[in-house]
VEXDREN-2710 file (C-alpha; in Angstrom, 1 decimal):
% VEXDREN-2710
k/r/px/py/pz
1/MET/-4.0/29.4/8.4
2/GLU/-4.8/27.0/6.0
3/VAL/-7.7/24.8/6.5
4/PHE/-8.7/21.2/4.5
5/TRP/-11.4/19.1/4.7
6/PHE/-11.7/15.1/4.2
7/ILE/-13.2/12.4/1.5
8/PRO/-14.5/10.1/3.5
9/THR/-13.7/6.8/1.1
10/HIS/-14.2/4.4/3.7
11/GLY/-18.3/5.4/4.1
12/ASP/-20.3/8.4/5.4
13/GLY/-23.4/9.1/7.0
14/ARG/-25.4/10.7/9.4
15/TYR/-24.9/8.7/12.6
16/LEU/-21.7/6.3/13.5
17/GLY/-22.2/2.8/14.2
18/THR/-24.8/1.9/11.9
19/LEU/-26.9/1.7/8.8
20/LYS/-29.5/4.4/9.9
21/GLY/-28.8/7.2/7.7
22/ALA/-25.6/5.2/6.0
23/ARG/-24.7/6.8/2.3
24/ALA/-22.8/5.0/-0.6
25/VAL/-19.8/7.0/-1.6
26/ASP/-19.4/6.5/-5.0
27/PHE/-17.7/8.8/-7.3
28/SER/-20.4/10.8/-8.0
29/TYR/-20.7/11.3/-4.3
30/MET/-16.6/11.8/-4.0
31/SER/-17.0/14.0/-6.6
32/GLN/-19.9/16.1/-5.0
33/ILE/-17.8/16.7/-1.9
34/ALA/-14.3/17.4/-3.7
35/GLN/-16.1/19.9/-6.1
36/ALA/-17.8/21.8/-2.9
37/ALA/-14.4/21.6/-1.0
38/ASP/-12.7/23.6/-4.0
39/ARG/-15.4/26.0/-4.4
40/LEU/-15.8/27.0/-0.3
41/GLY/-12.0/27.8/-0.6
42/TYR/-10.6/24.7/1.5
43/GLY/-7.1/24.4/0.4
44/GLY/-7.1/21.0/0.1
45/VAL/-8.7/17.5/1.9
46/LEU/-6.9/14.6/3.0
47/LEU/-8.0/11.0/1.1
48/PRO/-7.7/8.1/3.7
49/THR/-5.6/4.5/3.7
50/GLY/-6.2/1.3/4.2
51/LYS/-7.9/-1.9/3.9
52/SER/-11.0/0.2/4.9
53/CYS/-10.9/3.0/2.4
54/GLU/-10.9/3.1/-1.6
55/ASP/-7.1/3.4/-3.3
56/ALA/-6.7/6.8/-2.7
57/TRP/-4.4/7.3/-5.6
58/THR/-7.0/6.0/-7.8
59/VAL/-9.5/8.8/-6.0
60/ALA/-6.9/11.7/-6.0
61/SER/-6.2/10.4/-10.1
62/ALA/-10.1/11.0/-11.1
63/LEU/-10.9/13.8/-8.6
64/VAL/-8.0/15.7/-9.7
65/PRO/-9.8/16.6/-13.1
66/GLN/-13.6/17.4/-11.4
67/THR/-11.9/20.2/-9.4
68/LYS/-9.6/23.8/-10.8
69/ARG/-7.3/24.3/-7.5
70/LEU/-7.9/22.0/-4.9
71/LYS/-4.8/20.0/-3.8
72/PHE/-4.9/16.6/-2.7
73/LEU/-3.2/14.4/0.5
74/VAL/-2.6/11.2/-0.7
75/ALA/-0.4/8.6/1.4
76/ILE/2.5/6.4/0.4
77/ARG/3.2/3.5/2.6
78/PRO/6.8/2.2/3.6
79/GLY/6.9/-1.4/3.6
80/LEU/4.2/-1.6/0.9
81/MET/5.4/0.3/-1.8
82/SER/8.7/0.6/-3.5
83/PRO/10.5/4.1/-2.9
84/MET/11.6/4.6/-6.4
85/LEU/7.9/3.6/-7.6
86/SER/6.5/5.4/-5.3
87/ALA/8.9/8.8/-6.0
88/ARG/7.8/8.2/-9.7
89/MET/3.9/7.7/-9.1
90/ALA/4.3/11.2/-7.0
91/ALA/6.3/13.1/-9.5
92/THR/3.4/11.8/-12.4
93/LEU/0.1/13.0/-10.4
94/ASP/2.3/16.0/-9.5
95/ARG/2.7/16.9/-12.9
96/LEU/-0.5/16.2/-14.4
97/SER/-2.6/17.8/-11.5
98/GLY/-0.2/21.4/-12.2
99/GLY/1.3/20.8/-8.7
100/ARG/-1.6/19.7/-6.7
101/LEU/-0.4/16.8/-4.9
102/LEU/0.4/16.6/-1.2
103/ILE/2.5/13.4/0.5
104/ASN/1.0/11.9/4.2
105/VAL/3.3/9.7/4.8
106/VAL/1.8/6.3/6.6
107/THR/3.6/3.7/8.5
108/GLY/0.3/1.8/9.3
109/GLY/-0.8/0.8/13.3
110/ASP/-2.3/-2.2/13.1
111/PRO/-0.1/-5.3/13.3
112/VAL/-3.2/-7.4/11.6
113/GLU/-3.8/-5.2/8.4
114/ASN/0.2/-4.6/7.6
115/ALA/0.3/-9.1/7.9
116/GLY/-2.7/-9.3/5.7
117/ASP/-0.7/-6.7/3.1
118/GLY/2.4/-9.0/3.5
119/LEU/4.0/-6.9/6.4
120/PHE/5.5/-8.5/9.1
121/LEU/7.3/-5.8/11.3
122/ASP/7.4/-4.8/14.3
123/HIS/6.4/-0.8/15.4
124/THR/10.2/0.1/15.6
125/SER/11.2/-1.7/12.8
126/ARG/8.5/-0.1/10.2
127/TYR/9.8/3.9/11.5
128/GLU/13.3/2.1/10.9
129/LEU/12.6/1.5/7.7
130/THR/10.0/4.4/7.0
131/ASP/13.5/6.6/7.4
132/GLU/15.1/4.7/4.9
133/PHE/12.4/4.9/2.8
134/LEU/12.0/8.5/2.8
135/HIS/16.1/8.9/2.0
136/ILE/15.5/7.2/-0.9
137/TRP/11.7/8.5/-2.3
138/ARG/13.6/12.1/-1.5
139/LYS/16.9/11.6/-3.4
140/GLY/14.9/10.3/-6.4
141/LEU/12.8/13.1/-6.3
142/GLU/15.5/15.9/-6.0
143/GLY/17.7/14.5/-9.3
144/GLY/20.7/11.9/-9.8
145/GLU/20.9/8.5/-9.3
146/VAL/19.9/7.1/-6.5
147/THR/22.3/3.8/-5.0
148/PHE/21.6/3.1/-1.0
149/GLU/21.8/-0.1/1.1
150/GLY/20.0/0.1/4.5
151/ASP/19.1/-2.9/7.2
152/TYR/15.5/-2.9/4.9
153/LEU/15.9/-1.3/1.6
154/THR/18.7/-1.5/-1.0
155/VAL/18.5/0.3/-4.2
156/LYS/21.0/0.3/-6.7
157/GLY/21.6/3.1/-9.7
158/GLY/17.6/4.2/-9.4
159/THR/16.7/7.3/-11.1
160/LEU/13.6/9.5/-12.0
161/LEU/13.3/10.2/-15.6
162/TYR/10.4/12.8/-15.2
163/PRO/10.5/15.3/-12.2
164/SER/7.5/16.6/-9.9
165/LEU/6.3/20.1/-10.6
166/GLN/6.7/21.1/-7.0
167/LYS/10.3/21.5/-6.4
168/PRO/12.2/19.4/-4.7
169/HIS/9.3/17.1/-4.2
170/PRO/5.7/17.5/-3.5
171/PRO/5.4/18.4/0.3
172/LEU/5.7/15.7/2.9
173/TYR/3.2/15.5/5.9
174/PHE/3.1/12.9/8.9
175/GLY/2.0/12.1/11.8
176/GLY/3.2/9.7/14.7
177/SER/3.6/9.9/19.0
178/SER/6.8/7.7/19.4
179/ASP/9.9/9.3/20.0
180/ILE/11.1/7.4/16.9
181/ALA/8.3/9.1/14.5
182/GLN/9.5/12.6/16.0
183/THR/12.8/11.9/15.2
184/ILE/11.9/10.7/11.9
185/ALA/9.7/14.1/11.4
186/ALA/12.9/16.1/12.4
187/GLU/14.9/14.5/9.6
188/HIS/12.7/14.4/6.5
189/ILE/8.8/16.0/7.2
190/ASP/7.5/19.4/6.1
191/VAL/4.4/19.2/8.3
192/TYR/3.8/17.1/11.2
193/LEU/0.7/16.0/12.1
194/THR/-1.3/15.5/15.4
195/TRP/-4.7/14.2/15.9
196/GLY/-6.8/16.6/18.0
197/GLU/-5.7/16.1/21.3
198/PRO/-6.3/18.8/24.3
199/PRO/-3.9/22.0/23.6
200/ALA/-1.6/21.1/26.5
201/GLN/-0.6/18.2/24.9
202/VAL/-0.4/18.9/21.4
203/GLU/1.9/21.8/22.7
204/GLY/3.9/19.2/23.9
205/LYS/4.5/17.8/20.5
206/ILE/5.1/20.5/19.0
207/LYS/7.7/21.8/21.4
208/ARG/9.7/18.3/20.6
209/VAL/9.4/18.2/17.4
210/ARG/10.8/21.7/16.9
211/LYS/13.3/21.3/19.1
212/LEU/14.3/18.3/17.6
213/ALA/14.4/20.0/14.0
214/GLU/15.8/22.7/15.0
215/ALA/19.0/20.1/16.5
216/LYS/19.7/19.1/12.4
217/GLY/19.4/23.0/11.0
218/ARG/15.3/22.4/9.7
219/GLN/12.0/23.8/10.5
220/VAL/8.6/22.0/10.0
221/ARG/5.2/23.0/10.0
222/PHE/2.5/21.9/12.4
223/GLY/-1.2/20.5/11.6
224/ILE/-3.9/18.8/13.5
225/ARG/-6.4/16.6/12.4
226/LEU/-9.8/17.2/13.7
227/HIS/-13.5/16.7/13.2
228/VAL/-15.5/19.3/13.4
229/ILE/-19.3/19.8/14.6
230/VAL/-20.8/23.6/13.9
231/ARG/-24.0/25.1/14.2
232/GLU/-25.6/28.8/14.4
233/THR/-25.7/28.2/18.2
234/GLU/-24.3/25.9/21.3
235/GLN/-26.8/24.0/22.5
236/GLU/-27.8/23.1/18.6
237/ALA/-24.3/21.8/18.4
238/TRP/-24.0/20.0/21.1
239/ASN/-27.7/18.5/20.1
240/ALA/-25.8/17.8/17.0
241/ALA/-22.8/15.6/18.5
242/ASN/-25.2/13.4/20.8
243/GLU/-27.6/12.5/17.9
244/LEU/-24.0/11.6/16.0
245/ILE/-23.8/8.2/18.3
246/ARG/-27.4/8.0/18.9
247/TYR/-27.3/4.7/17.4
248/VAL/-24.0/3.2/19.0
249/ASP/-24.7/1.2/22.0
250/ASP/-22.3/-0.4/24.5
251/GLU/-21.7/-3.5/22.7
252/THR/-20.8/-1.5/19.1
253/ILE/-17.9/0.2/21.9
254/ALA/-16.7/-2.5/23.4
255/GLN/-16.1/-4.2/20.0
256/ALA/-14.5/-1.3/18.5
257/GLN/-11.9/-0.9/21.2
258/GLN/-11.2/-3.9/21.2
259/VAL/-9.7/-3.8/17.6
260/PHE/-8.0/-0.6/18.7
261/ALA/-6.2/-2.3/21.5
262/ARG/-4.2/-4.8/19.2
263/PHE/-2.9/-1.6/17.4
264/ASP/0.7/0.0/18.4
265/SER/-0.1/2.9/17.1
266/VAL/1.2/5.0/20.2
267/GLY/-1.3/7.9/18.6
268/GLN/-4.7/5.4/18.6
269/ARG/-3.4/4.7/22.3
270/ARG/-3.1/8.3/23.2
271/MET/-7.2/8.5/21.6
272/ALA/-8.0/5.6/23.3
273/GLU/-7.1/7.2/26.8
274/LEU/-8.8/10.1/26.0
275/HIS/-12.2/8.2/26.4
276/SER/-11.4/5.1/27.8
277/GLY/-14.3/3.5/26.0
278/LYS/-16.9/5.2/27.9
279/ARG/-19.6/7.4/27.2
280/GLU/-19.3/9.8/30.1
281/GLY/-16.9/12.9/30.2
282/LEU/-16.5/12.8/26.5
283/GLU/-15.8/17.2/26.5
284/ILE/-12.2/16.0/27.2
285/SER/-11.0/20.0/27.0
286/PRO/-13.4/23.2/26.4
287/ASN/-15.6/22.1/23.1
288/LEU/-13.1/18.9/22.5
289/TRP/-15.3/16.1/22.3
290/ALA/-14.0/12.5/21.7
291/GLY/-17.5/10.5/21.1
292/ILE/-16.3/10.6/17.8
293/GLY/-13.3/7.7/18.9
294/LEU/-15.9/5.5/20.9
295/VAL/-16.0/3.8/17.1
296/ARG/-13.9/5.6/15.0
297/GLY/-10.0/4.7/14.4
298/GLY/-7.3/7.1/13.9
299/ALA/-8.7/10.4/14.8
300/GLY/-11.3/10.3/16.8
301/THR/-12.0/14.0/18.5
302/ALA/-14.3/16.4/17.1
303/LEU/-14.4/20.5/18.1
304/VAL/-18.4/21.5/18.8
305/GLY/-19.7/24.3/19.4
306/ASP/-21.3/27.8/17.8
307/PRO/-19.1/29.2/14.9
308/GLU/-17.4/31.8/17.1
309/THR/-16.4/29.3/19.7
310/VAL/-14.7/26.9/17.1
311/ALA/-13.1/29.7/15.5
312/ALA/-11.7/30.7/19.4
313/ARG/-10.5/26.8/19.3
314/MET/-9.1/27.0/16.2
315/LYS/-6.9/30.0/17.0
316/GLN/-6.1/28.8/20.3
317/TYR/-4.4/25.8/18.7
318/ALA/-2.8/28.5/16.3
319/GLU/-1.0/29.9/19.0
320/LEU/0.7/26.9/19.8
321/GLY/2.2/26.9/16.3
322/ILE/-0.6/25.1/14.2
323/ASP/-1.5/26.3/10.8
324/THR/-2.6/24.0/9.0
325/PHE/-6.0/22.2/10.2
326/ILE/-7.6/19.2/8.3
327/LEU/-10.9/18.6/9.1
328/SER/-14.0/16.3/8.4
329/GLY/-18.0/16.4/9.6
330/TYR/-20.3/13.9/9.4
331/PRO/-22.4/13.7/6.5
332/HIS/-18.9/15.4/4.7
333/LEU/-20.9/17.1/1.8
334/GLU/-23.4/18.8/4.1
335/GLU/-20.7/20.0/7.2
336/ALA/-18.3/21.1/4.6
337/TYR/-21.0/23.8/3.9
338/ARG/-21.0/24.4/7.7
339/MET/-18.0/25.1/8.7
340/ALA/-17.0/27.6/5.2
341/GLU/-20.0/29.1/5.8
342/LEU/-20.3/29.6/9.3
343/VAL/-16.1/29.6/10.8
344/PHE/-14.5/30.8/7.8
345/PRO/-15.6/34.4/7.9
346/LEU/-14.3/34.1/11.4
347/LEU/-10.7/33.5/10.6
348/SER/-7.6/34.5/8.6
349/LEU/-6.8/32.1/6.0
350/LYS/-4.6/31.7/3.1
351/GLN/-6.9/30.1/0.8
352/GLU/-9.3/32.1/-1.4
353/ALA/-12.2/33.0/0.8
354/ALA/-15.3/31.1/1.5
355/ALA/-17.4/30.7/-1.5
356/ALA/-14.4/31.4/-3.9
357/GLY/-15.1/31.0/-7.4
358/VAL/-18.8/31.2/-7.6
359/SER/-20.4/33.2/-10.6
360/SER/-21.1/36.8/-9.9
361/ALA/-24.3/36.4/-12.5
362/SER/-25.4/33.7/-9.6
363/PRO/-27.7/34.9/-6.3
364/PHE/-26.0/34.5/-3.2
365/GLY/-29.6/33.2/-1.3
366/GLU/-32.8/32.4/-2.9
367/ILE/-34.9/35.5/-4.7
368/ILE/-37.5/36.7/-2.4
369/ALA/-41.0/36.4/-4.3
370/ASN/-39.0/36.2/-7.7
371/ASN/-38.1/39.7/-7.2
372/ASP/-36.4/40.6/-4.6
373/LEU/-32.4/40.2/-3.3
374/PRO/-32.0/38.6/0.1
375/THR/-29.9/40.5/3.1
376/ASN/-29.2/40.4/6.6
377/GLN/-31.1/43.4/6.8
378/GLY/-34.1/42.6/4.8
379/PRO/-34.9/42.5/0.7
380/ILE/-33.1/44.4/-1.9
381/PHE/-36.0/45.8/-4.0
382/ILE/-35.3/46.1/-7.7
383/LYS/-37.5/47.7/-9.8
384/GLU/-38.9/45.9/-13.1
385/ASN/-35.5/45.6/-15.5
386/GLU/-33.5/47.5/-13.3
387/VAL/-29.7/46.5/-13.6
388/GLN/-27.6/48.0/-11.2
389/ALA/-24.2/46.8/-11.9
390/ASP/-22.4/49.4/-10.4
391/GLU/-23.0/48.5/-6.9
392/GLY/-22.9/44.2/-7.7
393/ARG/-26.6/44.2/-7.7
394/ILE/-28.3/41.5/-9.6
395/PRO/-31.0/42.4/-12.3
396/ARG/-34.5/40.7/-12.1
397/LEU/-34.4/37.0/-13.5
398/ALA/-36.7/36.0/-16.3
399/ARG/-39.9/34.5/-15.1
END
């Protein structure tokens, strides 16, 4: 199992749908989250894309030198970017980051936003263009000269002089619930992503994409995009979920759902159907809560519960075939710590263990009375100036 976190370049705070408890997401705050994820053992971070977000490529380029091993899942946008230019951008960032780039293929689901960006294609046409884009992009990074003539894109003699570090190219991630999206995933994608739908619905997607990929002689991995609200007890977690939407009123919900209704994204429609714009019945599956989707586009569900319950729900998805979990929570800095400290010890993770990279000269927890190390059983008493390096203990700090 691999767990990623999220850089909230479109905003963050303690509550949804209000300025109360809101935070400015500046470079310092983004760096804090990225460095926390790097230190805590997350495998990577997703950077969102769209007009509501800071530019993902610029943010990733700035955060790479602030981190040591964290990978960055950054979007390419067929129809808004040239495939060969995008390939050069990917190769450069992959090399300069030491092979820490992952690629998120995003077709865009809001016709109004697409039009504002100069893209005037319907749903099916955008995915047909995406198919052509990925043929060119992959060929360019694989090496050799690229000549391609399609219905939407034409390239003559395209070459990539500086290859990517990862071969044949940085891994491709992609989400889409429509038939054409799943066909493209089977043809091109390394990791197929789904938003956090109930397990039975996720299982249906996995089976379909796996079958389509096998028909093409390919294997595809699977990932899920979820929020998480974890606390030490179940009751505390549900209280936190309710607090998150404390200031979301009916007018705000109606306005948000009106915007989402114009989307031609099948995935967004499926998210909206989980809650139907209503506050009642938001627990749509055991410990799967749809409250976030009342006002947030895209991923709108959260796993809610105590550490053992959240871990169990993640393992349930893993048994279906999910091996990558892209998580987030509000506020993103604090929730990154809660998830790592409370849930990581209960999971079998691909990445380094929680608190990886922490200096062995630094204590875990605050020293008791300036003298003793805290433990679950009680303090470890250390004699004056005693050094017990063999047992991994820390000498009394100078005062």
